[in-house]
SEBA-113229 format. One line per 4 residues: number of its first residue (from 1); for each residue x, y, z of C-alpha. Coordinates in Angstrom, 2 decimals, decimal comma. Example, Ala and Ser with C-alpha at 12.3 -4.5 7.8 and 13.67 -1.06 7.14 Angstrom:
1 = 12,30 -4,50 7,80  13,67 -1,06 7,14
REM end
This chain:
1 = -64,78 -33,01 2,75  -60,98 -33,97 3,35  -59,99 -35,05 6,64  -56,47 -33,75 7,56
5 = -54,53 -35,82 10,17  -51,94 -34,59 12,70  -48,45 -35,67 12,96  -48,10 -37,66 16,15
9 = -46,64 -35,89 18,71  -43,49 -37,98 19,53  -42,70 -36,20 22,91  -46,01 -37,57 24,15
13 = -45,00 -41,62 23,52  -41,63 -41,46 24,97  -41,86 -43,20 28,58  -38,77 -41,67 29,44
17 = -36,20 -38,99 29,19  -34,08 -38,05 26,27  -31,38 -39,06 28,10  -32,75 -42,55 29,09
21 = -33,24 -43,27 25,39  -29,61 -42,55 24,45  -28,43 -44,15 27,83  -26,37 -41,07 28,42
25 = -26,27 -42,20 32,12  -25,30 -45,75 31,34  -22,01 -44,77 29,64  -18,58 -42,40 30,95
29 = -18,83 -39,92 28,21  -15,90 -38,64 29,79  -14,03 -41,23 27,60  -13,69 -40,97 23,72
33 = -15,65 -43,42 21,85  -13,83 -46,71 21,19  -11,31 -46,03 24,02  -8,14 -48,28 24,01
37 = -8,53 -48,93 20,50  -7,52 -47,18 17,08  -8,20 -43,57 16,42  -11,33 -42,47 16,14
41 = -12,26 -40,68 12,89  -13,72 -37,06 13,00  -14,80 -35,66 9,84  -14,62 -31,98 9,76
45 = -16,54 -29,36 6,90  -16,85 -25,57 7,09  -19,18 -23,06 5,86  -18,15 -19,41 5,68
49 = -20,44 -17,15 6,24  -18,75 -13,96 5,95  -15,09 -12,47 5,89  -15,48 -9,66 8,01
53 = -12,23 -7,42 8,37  -8,59 -7,93 7,31  -6,50 -5,69 9,89  -2,64 -4,80 8,52
57 = -2,23 -3,06 11,51  -2,77 -6,19 14,10  -1,97 -8,72 11,07  -5,07 -10,65 11,87
61 = -8,65 -11,43 10,11  -11,97 -12,04 11,47  -13,98 -14,75 10,11  -17,91 -15,90 10,82
65 = -18,39 -19,75 9,73  -20,38 -22,96 10,60  -18,21 -25,57 12,29  -19,49 -29,05 11,62
69 = -18,01 -32,24 13,05  -19,13 -35,85 12,33  -17,98 -39,07 14,24  -19,54 -42,29 15,44
73 = -20,53 -43,21 19,28  -21,93 -46,41 19,72  -22,82 -45,23 22,92  -25,49 -42,99 21,60
77 = -27,44 -45,59 19,51  -30,91 -46,01 19,93  -33,91 -48,08 18,81  -35,89 -46,43 15,88
81 = -38,68 -47,84 13,70  -38,61 -45,29 11,08  -34,78 -44,63 11,11  -34,91 -40,67 11,60
85 = -32,64 -38,69 13,38  -33,10 -36,78 16,61  -32,04 -33,21 16,91  -30,99 -31,40 19,93
89 = -29,72 -27,95 20,98  -26,46 -27,26 22,92  -27,98 -28,54 26,55  -27,08 -32,15 25,50
93 = -23,75 -31,23 24,05  -22,70 -30,73 27,94  -23,44 -34,17 28,67  -21,83 -36,45 26,06
97 = -18,43 -36,78 24,37  -17,57 -34,09 21,47  -14,16 -33,33 19,64  -12,06 -30,80 21,58
101 = -11,23 -28,54 18,36  -9,68 -25,56 18,88  -8,50 -22,75 16,49  -4,70 -22,52 16,39
105 = -3,21 -18,80 16,53  -6,46 -17,60 17,54  -6,78 -14,33 19,01  -10,50 -14,22 19,83
109 = -13,34 -16,22 19,09  -16,69 -17,11 20,32  -19,86 -19,17 19,53  -22,99 -16,78 18,84
113 = -25,44 -16,88 21,64  -28,66 -14,97 20,14  -31,18 -15,95 20,91  -29,78 -19,23 22,17
117 = -26,45 -20,54 22,01  -25,89 -21,53 18,06  -25,43 -25,02 18,79  -27,19 -27,97 17,22
121 = -26,35 -31,69 17,87  -27,97 -34,29 15,46  -27,93 -38,22 16,62  -28,55 -41,05 14,19
125 = -30,04 -44,13 15,27  -26,92 -46,24 14,30  -24,71 -43,77 16,69  -23,48 -41,52 13,88
129 = -23,29 -37,70 15,30  -23,58 -34,33 13,71  -22,21 -31,63 15,86  -22,81 -27,94 14,28
133 = -21,72 -24,55 15,69  -21,88 -20,89 14,43  -18,32 -19,05 15,46  -16,65 -15,91 14,91
137 = -12,82 -16,20 15,19  -10,17 -13,45 14,82  -6,89 -15,08 14,22  -3,56 -14,36 13,11
141 = -2,24 -13,85 9,68  1,46 -13,37 8,63  1,47 -10,79 5,74  4,14 -9,63 4,06
145 = 3,93 -6,08 2,63  7,10 -5,76 0,44  4,87 -5,27 -2,57  2,19 -3,12 -0,53
149 = -0,28 -1,91 -2,09  0,34 -4,02 -5,18  0,22 -7,50 -2,86  -1,70 -10,71 -2,35
153 = -1,79 -12,03 1,02  -2,38 -15,70 1,97  -4,24 -16,29 5,32  -4,95 -19,68 6,84
157 = -7,47 -20,71 9,55  -5,78 -23,91 11,21  -8,03 -26,27 13,17  -6,46 -28,88 15,94
161 = -7,59 -31,25 18,59  -6,08 -29,83 21,95  -5,75 -32,88 23,78  -6,13 -35,88 21,37
165 = -3,06 -37,01 19,59  -3,33 -38,63 16,09  -3,44 -42,34 17,93  -6,69 -41,47 19,65
169 = -8,35 -38,81 17,03  -7,89 -38,85 13,46  -9,20 -35,32 12,04  -9,91 -34,94 8,48
173 = -12,01 -33,57 5,97  -15,03 -35,11 5,33  -15,35 -34,41 1,57  -12,09 -33,49 0,64
177 = -11,85 -29,50 -1,23  -15,71 -29,94 -1,21  -15,76 -29,66 2,47  -15,71 -25,86 2,30
181 = -18,49 -24,00 1,11  -18,14 -20,29 0,87  -21,03 -17,46 0,61  -21,36 -16,05 -2,90
185 = -21,93 -12,96 -1,23  -18,46 -12,73 0,61  -16,70 -9,35 -0,43  -14,19 -7,07 1,44
189 = -13,63 -3,06 0,84  -9,90 -3,56 -0,01  -9,61 -6,89 -1,36  -10,37 -9,38 -3,89
193 = -11,25 -13,16 -2,91  -9,22 -15,30 -5,17  -9,99 -18,63 -3,93  -10,30 -20,83 -1,13
197 = -8,87 -24,18 -0,62  -8,22 -26,91 1,99  -5,18 -28,52 3,43  -3,96 -30,85 6,17
201 = -1,00 -32,25 7,75  0,51 -33,26 11,25  1,92 -30,78 13,61  4,33 -31,66 16,21
205 = 4,80 -30,88 20,20  7,85 -31,61 21,64  6,13 -32,15 24,66  2,79 -34,17 23,49
209 = 3,41 -35,43 20,37  2,02 -35,41 16,93  -1,50 -33,75 16,03  -3,87 -33,81 12,93
213 = -4,02 -30,15 11,80  -6,57 -28,73 9,24  -6,08 -25,58 7,54  -8,42 -23,17 5,73
217 = -6,62 -21,20 3,05  -7,52 -18,07 1,13  -5,85 -15,70 -1,06  -6,54 -12,22 -1,21
221 = -5,58 -9,82 -3,66  -5,61 -6,03 -2,77  -7,69 -3,51 -4,86  -5,21 -0,85 -6,23
225 = -7,59 1,91 -7,33  -7,95 3,22 -4,07  -4,60 3,77 -3,45  -3,87 5,13 -7,21
229 = -6,63 7,61 -5,95  -5,00 8,32 -2,30  -1,53 8,00 -2,82  -0,02 7,69 -6,58
233 = -1,96 10,27 -8,00  -1,58 13,21 -5,34  2,54 12,23 -5,38  2,33 12,35 -8,84
237 = 0,61 15,73 -9,22  3,42 16,92 -6,58  6,10 16,20 -8,56  4,62 17,59 -11,91
241 = 3,75 20,90 -9,94  7,38 20,95 -8,84  8,26 21,26 -12,30  6,60 24,37 -12,76
245 = 9,32 26,37 -11,02  11,24 25,76 -14,15  9,32 28,10 -16,25  9,23 31,06 -13,73
249 = 11,62 33,54 -13,91  14,75 33,00 -11,89  14,33 36,57 -10,52  10,99 35,71 -9,05
253 = 12,27 34,33 -5,71  9,56 34,49 -3,44  7,60 32,44 -6,05  9,94 29,53 -6,95
257 = 10,92 29,21 -3,24  7,23 28,91 -1,77  6,38 26,26 -4,75  9,03 24,22 -3,74
261 = 8,72 24,56 0,11  4,79 23,54 -0,66  5,62 20,49 -2,72  8,27 19,41 -0,19
265 = 5,47 19,37 2,63  2,74 18,29 0,90  5,14 15,01 -0,09  6,03 14,70 3,68
269 = 2,22 14,85 4,43  1,47 11,98 2,29  4,34 9,66 3,22  3,10 10,46 6,78
273 = -0,83 9,28 6,09  0,45 6,04 4,38  2,68 4,88 7,43  0,32 5,74 9,86
277 = -2,23 3,11 8,69  0,72 0,10 8,61  2,54 -1,63 10,70  5,91 -0,82 11,54
281 = 7,78 -3,42 9,45  11,59 -3,13 8,93  11,74 -3,53 5,27  11,21 -1,27 2,50
285 = 7,53 -1,47 0,85  6,95 -0,96 -2,95  4,78 2,38 -2,14  7,66 3,67 0,14
289 = 9,78 3,39 -2,76  7,56 5,15 -5,23  6,78 7,83 -2,24  10,41 8,49 -1,59
293 = 11,55 8,42 -5,15  8,88 11,23 -5,79  9,98 13,14 -2,50  13,62 13,11 -4,17
297 = 12,38 14,52 -7,43  10,40 17,42 -5,30  13,71 18,04 -3,26  15,98 18,12 -6,31
301 = 13,57 20,90 -7,94  14,62 22,98 -4,81  18,09 22,34 -5,15  17,87 23,22 -9,06
305 = 16,96 26,88 -8,07  19,20 26,99 -5,36  21,77 26,09 -8,13  20,40 28,79 -10,45
309 = 20,27 31,46 -7,83  23,70 30,81 -6,81  25,25 30,62 -10,31  23,39 33,68 -11,28
313 = 25,08 35,77 -8,38  27,94 34,39 -9,19  28,01 35,58 -12,46  26,62 39,01 -11,87
317 = 29,45 39,49 -9,40  32,05 38,75 -11,84  30,64 40,93 -14,51  30,50 43,92 -11,98
321 = 34,02 43,30 -11,46  34,91 43,47 -14,85  33,15 46,73 -15,37  35,26 48,37 -12,61
325 = 38,52 47,05 -13,89  37,54 48,54 -17,23  35,77 51,59 -16,91  33,52 53,39 -19,78
329 = 35,06 56,25 -21,01  32,90 58,15 -23,51  34,55 61,78 -23,81  35,18 63,57 -26,86
333 = 38,76 64,07 -26,34  39,24 60,24 -25,67  37,34 59,23 -29,04  40,54 56,79 -29,95
337 = 40,07 55,08 -26,96  36,53 54,44 -27,03  36,91 53,04 -30,47  39,71 50,41 -29,54
341 = 37,98 49,75 -26,00  34,83 48,56 -26,89  33,21 48,57 -23,86  31,08 51,59 -23,71
345 = 27,28 51,23 -23,73  24,82 52,65 -26,34  23,24 54,93 -23,78  26,51 56,41 -23,29
349 = 26,91 57,23 -26,52  23,80 58,95 -26,70  24,93 61,00 -24,25  27,13 63,03 -26,44
353 = 24,03 65,01 -27,57  24,33 66,84 -24,37  27,90 68,27 -25,22  28,02 72,14 -26,32
357 = 30,02 73,70 -29,41  32,82 74,56 -27,00  33,20 70,85 -25,73  32,86 69,30 -29,42
361 = 35,42 68,38 -31,62  36,94 71,18 -34,09  35,91 71,13 -37,67  39,25 69,46 -38,82
365 = 38,15 66,30 -36,67  34,44 65,66 -38,23  35,91 62,70 -40,09  37,53 61,39 -36,71
369 = 34,06 62,00 -34,62  32,07 60,15 -37,45  34,15 56,93 -36,73  33,45 57,51 -33,09
373 = 29,76 57,34 -33,54  29,96 54,54 -36,19  31,94 52,34 -33,32  29,54 53,33 -30,70
377 = 26,38 52,58 -32,51  27,66 48,94 -33,19  28,83 48,42 -29,85  25,51 46,86 -28,32
381 = 25,30 43,84 -31,42  29,14 43,20 -31,43  30,01 43,21 -28,06  27,86 40,07 -27,10
385 = 29,35 38,28 -30,07  32,91 38,73 -29,43  32,51 37,89 -25,51  30,69 34,78 -26,63
389 = 33,60 33,77 -28,98  36,01 33,13 -26,15  33,84 31,96 -23,25  31,50 30,08 -24,74
393 = 32,01 26,63 -22,65  32,18 28,98 -19,59  28,80 30,66 -20,00  26,91 27,41 -20,89
397 = 28,06 25,73 -17,47  27,27 29,23 -15,73  24,17 30,44 -17,31  21,15 29,68 -15,15
401 = 18,67 29,59 -18,13  20,81 27,09 -19,57  19,79 24,81 -16,20  16,40 25,58 -16,42
405 = 15,95 24,19 -19,86  17,92 21,41 -19,19  15,60 20,68 -16,22  12,72 20,79 -18,15
409 = 13,78 17,81 -19,95  15,48 15,87 -17,59  13,27 15,84 -14,57  10,06 14,67 -16,77
413 = 12,37 12,10 -18,84  13,77 10,59 -15,66  10,51 10,44 -13,63  8,66 8,84 -16,55
417 = 11,51 6,39 -17,18  11,45 5,49 -13,45  7,65 4,97 -13,60  8,08 2,46 -16,47
421 = 10,44 0,48 -14,31  8,22 0,48 -11,23  5,02 -0,62 -12,84  6,90 -3,22 -14,85
425 = 8,12 -4,55 -11,78  5,44 -4,32 -9,02  2,51 -4,77 -11,18
REM end
C-alpha cells in the first residue's frame, strides 16, 4: 500500500510571531523604504473585472478592478530555505508601509469587505512585496455630447500618490501596456467597448510639486440601434404622418387640423423624453438637430393648411363679389343681353322650361330664341376657358389645390435631402 505523507504544518515550526519573523517591530514603517535615497519605484498593474455603468446625466462611470502594487522593502526580507513567499491578509497591511495611491477625480470608491477585506499581501524572502486590492470606484468622465447619440466617449481612471512626489516615489506601469488586463465578458447595454490602453505623465501642483500619474483609458462607442427605434424612427413617422393632410380635401377642416395638432404634440413629447435623460448642456446635440428639423417640418405642414384655407376663403369672397357686381339675367325679354354677358349658369338656362306660352317669345322671334338656347348650353364649357385665359398666373398662386400638389413633392424631397446630409455628416 502507498504511504501518503502529510505536508508539514509550517505554523507549528515558527517559534515566534510573523511580526518577529518580518522584524516589523524593529523598523519604523511610517517612513518609506530607502528614506533619504533615490525615489522608490512602485510598479502597478490592473485587472478590470467589470465596467458597471456609464451615466450621461452625472458624467461618471463605475468600475470594479483588481489593483496591484509591486515594490521592494528590504526591511521585510526574511531567511528562507525554500525561497517561498508568505501571503497575508489585510491585518498586516496596517503595520507596514504601503504606497498611498488614490484615484484622481474619484466621486466614490470602496474596498470590498465580504466576507473579509479583499486585500492580499505577499512578501518574498528578498523583500519584494505584492499588494493587491479589489476596489469599486466611481470616477468623473468629461463627455462631449455634440454628436449624441452617434458619439464616442473616452474616459480615464487616474492613479497617483497622494503624499509622495516624484522625488520620493516613482509610480509606473509594471509591464507597459500589458499591465492592463480586462475580462472578455465585459459588456455594456448602450456602449461598445472599443479598446483599453494605459498612459502615464507628470502632474504638477503649485503647492506641493510634481507627481507621477497613471491613466487607464478606455474608448466607448454608443449603440445606435436603440435610439433608432426609440427616437429617430418615431420622429420620421410623425413627419410622414403630417404629409397625409396634403391628400385630404381642404374643406375637411376638422380632419386636417386635428392631424396637424396631433403630430405637433407627439413631436414635442419625443423631444421632451430625449432631453429628460440627458444633462442640460449649453450646446446643440446631433439628436437635437434631427428632432427640431423634424418638428419644423411638422409645424410647416400645419401652416401649409392655414395658407390653403386662407387663400381659398379669399378666392371665394372675390367670386362672390364678382357675381354680385354682374348679376345673371336669364329672362326671355333680355335674350340679347344673355348672349353678350355669358355669366348665366346652366341651371338658369334650364329654368326656361317653366315659362308659359304668354311669357314665351312670339313666332317671328324663334330664330333669336334658338340662338339664346345655344349660347346658354355652351356657357358651362366655355366660361372657364375664357376666365383662365386672362387670369392664369393669378389662379395658380391662389389655387389651394395647387399648393397641396406642390407640397406633396416639396416636403418629402426636402426631408429626404436633409436625411442624406445628416447621416453623411454624423455617421
